[in-house]
N, C-alpha and C positions, 0 to 999 in steps of 0.2 A: 334200630331205625337210624340212629345218628351215625353208626359205623358205615351203613350203606351210603348215606349221604356223603360222608367224608371220602369213602372209596371212590364214589362217582366224581367228586370234585377233583381228587388227586388224579384220577384217570384222565379227565378232560384237560387238566393243566399240563399233565405229562405230554399228551398228544399235541397240545398247542405249542409247547416249547420245542418238541421234536420237529413239527412242521416249520416253525420259525427258524430253527437251526438249519434245516435243509434248504429253505429259501435263501437264507443269508449265505450259505455255502455255495449255492448255485449262482447267486449274484456275483460273488467274488470269483468263482471259477469262470463264468462267462466273460467277466471283465479282464481275464488273463492274469489274475492275482496282481493287479496294479497296486500302487501305494494305497489308494482309496479302499480297494477290496481287502487288502491285508489289515488296514486299520479297522475296517468294519468287523472282520473276523476276530481281531484282538479285542475290540470293544465288546463284542458279544461274549467272548470267552471270559473277560473280566466280569461282565454282568452275570453270567451263569455261576461263576465262582462265588461272587458276592451273594447271589440268591441262595446258593447251596449252603454257604456258611450261615447266613441269616436263618434259613429254614432249620438247620440243625440246632442252632442255639434256641430259636423260638419254640420249636417242637419239643426240645429237651426241657425247656423251662415249663411249658404247658403241661407235659406229661408228668414231670416231677411235682409241679404244684398241685395237680389234681390227685395223684396217687400217694405221694410221700412228701408232704410239705416241708418236713424237717431236712430232707435231702437237698433243698435249695441252696443251703450254705455250702454243701460239698460241690454242687454244680458251679457255684460262683467261684469257689477256690480253683476248680479245674480251668474255668475260662480265664481267670486271672493268671494262672500258671502258663497257659498258652500265650497270653499277651506278653508276659515277662520273657518267655523264651524267644518270641518273635522280636521283642525289643532288644534282647541281648544279641541276637543274630544281626540286627541292624547296627548296633553299636560296634560290633566286631568287624563289620564290613569296611574295607579300606576304600573302595571306590577309585581304584587306580585307573589311569587312562587306558582306553582300549588300544591294544597293541595290534598294528597291522590294519587298522580301520581305514578304508579308502572312500568312505561316503563323503558327500558334499558338506554336510553339517555334522560335526562331532557330537556325540551324546553329552548331555550336561552332567555335571558332577552329581547331582541328585539322582539321575537315571543310573549312573554307574554304581552309586552306593546302594540303590534299591536292588539292582541286578545282583550285586555281590551278597546282599542280605538274603535274597531269595535262594541263591546258591548255597549259602551257609545253612539256611533252614532246610533245604533239600538234603544236604549231606547229613545233617543231624538226624532228620526223620528217617532217612534211608539206613543210616548206621543203627539207629534205635530199633528199626524193624528187623534188621539182620540179627542183632543181639537178642531180641525177643524170640525170634524163630529158634535160634540155637538154644537159648535157655528153656524154651518150651519143650524141645525135643529131649534135652537132658533131663528135665523134670519128669516128663512122662515116662522115660526109660527107667529112672530111679523108682518112680511110683509103681510101675508094672512089675518090677522085681520084688517089691514088698508084698504085693498081693498074691 
């Protein structure tokens, strides 16, 4: 009974977020993607990213706490690891001035550093994904030869 309720809630929330996303996209599009429209889209994207991250962490904690309470420590270690990696990417970010920028107001040093940190994190995660794919293929090829 509870699963049907959760499924219904999830379904309605998904539809509400989809409709809100389409409305925000239409508002920005009809406005000619002006600065206000782009800021609205970026704000919505940040909100959705934050909601997704919070949902993943909260659902992970809830499921782990109800099924395997001892695994909460492992989950906390994983979350702490992600925070440490993000912090390292931020510490390694240089935040050099934007070359060739022709806008009226140059970006702040904090914005430049955050942009570099996100790029570092993207490179790291992308590289890790490529290494994981290659390792997985090699591992499955070795495993299939043994069988």
